[in-house]
Structure formats: structure tokens, C-alpha cells
N, C-alpha and C positions, 0 to 999 in steps of 0.2 A: 599507451595508458588506456585502460578501460573506462568507458563513460557509463555511469549508472545514475538512474534517477531514484530519488527517495521521496516518499510522500506518505501522508496519513489519509485514511479514508474518513476524513473529518473536516469540517470547516470551522472548528473552534480555533480562535486566535491563540489560545493557550493549550492547544491539543497535546495531551500526554502521548498520544500515538505518534504525533509528529516528532516529539522529543525522542521516543524510542527509535523511530525510523532513522533520524539523524545520527543517534548513537551507533546503531548497527552499521549504517553506511560508512561512517568514519572509521570503523574497524577493518574495512576492506582495504588491503594494501594496493598501491599502484592504481588507484582509481580517481577519476575526476567525478565528483559527486555534484549533481544538479538537484537541489532540494526544491520540490514543487509544492505549491500551496493551492488547494482547491478554491480558495477565495480569489485567486488571480485568474480563474477560469469560470467566472460566474455564468450560469446558464439558466434559461427558463425551464420550468418543470416540463419534463418530456411528455409529449402527447402526440399521437398520430395526426390529429387535426393541425396542430402547430407545425409539425414537420412537413405536412402536405402543403400548407399555406406559405411557409417561409424557408423550408429546407433545413439543412443541418447548420447550426450556429458555428461561427468561426472558432470560438473557444473550444468546442468539442473537437474540431479538426486539429487545432493547435496541440491539445493534450494528447491526442492519438499520435500525432507526429513526434512528440517527445518520447512516447513509448517506442515507436518504430525506430527512432534514431539512437536509442540507447543500446548498450551491451547487456544490461541487466536492470532488474527492478527490485527495490527494497520498499515494501508496502506494509504498513501497520494499520489495521482496520479498527475503527471505533465500533463499539457495539451499542446500538440503541434498541431497547426492547427486544433483545435477542437476535437482531438482524443488522444489516448494513445501515450506517447513518444515511439519511436522506440525500445529503450533498454528494456522497460517493455513489449511491445507487443511481442518482440522476445522471452524473457524468458517464457512468458505466453504461446506462441505457442509451444515451446519445451516441457514444462511441460504437456500441454494438450495432447500431443502424448503419454505420459506415463499413464495419468490418466485424463479422461474426467471430473471427479469431483474433480479437483485438489485442490480446497479450503477445501475439506474434512469436510465440514459442521462445520468448526471451527468458533466460534464467531468472527465477524469482525467489527472494527470501520473503516469505509471507508471515506476518506477525499480527498480534493483537495484544492490547493491554487494557486494564480497567482498574479503577480503585478497589474493586472487589476481588475476592479470593479466586474466582474462576478466570480472571485475566482475559476476558473476551473470548473464552473458549467456544461459545456457541457460534458467534459470527465467523470465527476461524474455521470451524467445521463446515459451515455453509460454503465458504469460499473454497475450501479444499475440495469439496464435492462439485462445485460449479465451474471454477476457473479452468480446469483441464479441458472442458468442452468448448471453452472460449480461447483456446490457444495458450493456456497457462502452463508453464513449465516450472512447477514448484519444486525447487531443489531442496529446500528445508523450510520448516515452519517453527515458530516459537511463540509461546504465550507467557507474558509476564504478569503474574498475579499481584494484587495489592500494590499497585504502582507507587503510591505515596510512601509505603514502607520500604520498598525495594529499589527505588530510583531516587537518588539524592545528588544534588550538585552536578547534574548532567551525566550521571553514570549509574549502572546497576551496582548496588553495594552488597547484595547477597552473593557470596562467593560461588555457591553451587549454581545459581541462575546465571551468573556472569560467565562461568565456565561453559555452561550449556549454550549461551548465545555465541560465545567465541567459537565453539565447535561448529555451530550452524553457519556462522559467517565464513568459516574456513571452507566448508562444503560449497557454499554459494560462490566464493572466490575462485575455487578450482573449476567451476563450470563456465566462468567468463571467457 
């Protein structure tokens, strides 16, 4: 059975991106899903002076180990002001100090959602451009627009969008 990790690039306790990541991960057949929460990996704000004085925090090491020990990654990014959420960018920065190819070429289903009509498209494009340089093996990507209209009771209710994510999950599953 494949081991996949699913998480949101957000520290919101009610993260819509975490809901989407869980939904997509649970569509993967024959997989053991480990849902991660950035709140369980609290870190100080990255800075070279802090790293020099204290080294890499254990939570950054633990999160990177979760990536390395997985067979695949389901990640849905929150978009804050057109970029990564601070909590995600911070853990991303800490991990990159240990391993510049931190995604370890693990198959990745990369997603984003937002309450707005663009569905986090800007942050998704940023990640699609950056992650391959960091060992990212993006098998498929998906943007869910207008989260509150299209995701109800734990699932995507728009048939066309649900068909799209199902196809993307199938591509991801084949790569595991």
C-alpha cells in the first residue's frame, strides 16, 4: 500500500485547502493517507542569524522526514496576497536549508483553492514554476474556484470540476 502525505499550505484551523487536500487524497485507491497540519510543526520565522545561532529546528527536520518517507504528496496551497501563505513559506524555507531538492522527486498532486473565482491560480502558478527546481515532480495540478459554492459537505459538488479532479487523482495514482 502506498503511503501519501496530504496537507495544506496554510495554518488556518478551518483551512479550505486542507479540506480539498483530504478530499483528493481520499480518492487515491490503495493508499495510506497521513494528513499533516502545519500547526503541528510550529517554527520560528526563518532567518540566517537564527539558523546560525540555533541550527535547524526539529519541527523542520520532522516535516522534511515526512516528505522523504512518503510515496507521494497531495498539497493544496492557500493564496495570501497572490503568494504562499506565510506559514507554508516559512516551513518551505527551513526545509530548503537542509535539502535544496526538498520535494525529493516524490510524485505530487499540486492544488489550490480560494473563495474567489480564480481558485488560488496565482499561487499555483508560482509553485508550478518554482517546485521543479526544488525536486518537485508535479504529476498533475488542480485549481478549485469559488470553494464555498463548489465544495459542500466534504466533497466537490460541481460535476465538471469533480470529473477534473478525479482524472488528476488517477494520473497521480498511476505515478505512485
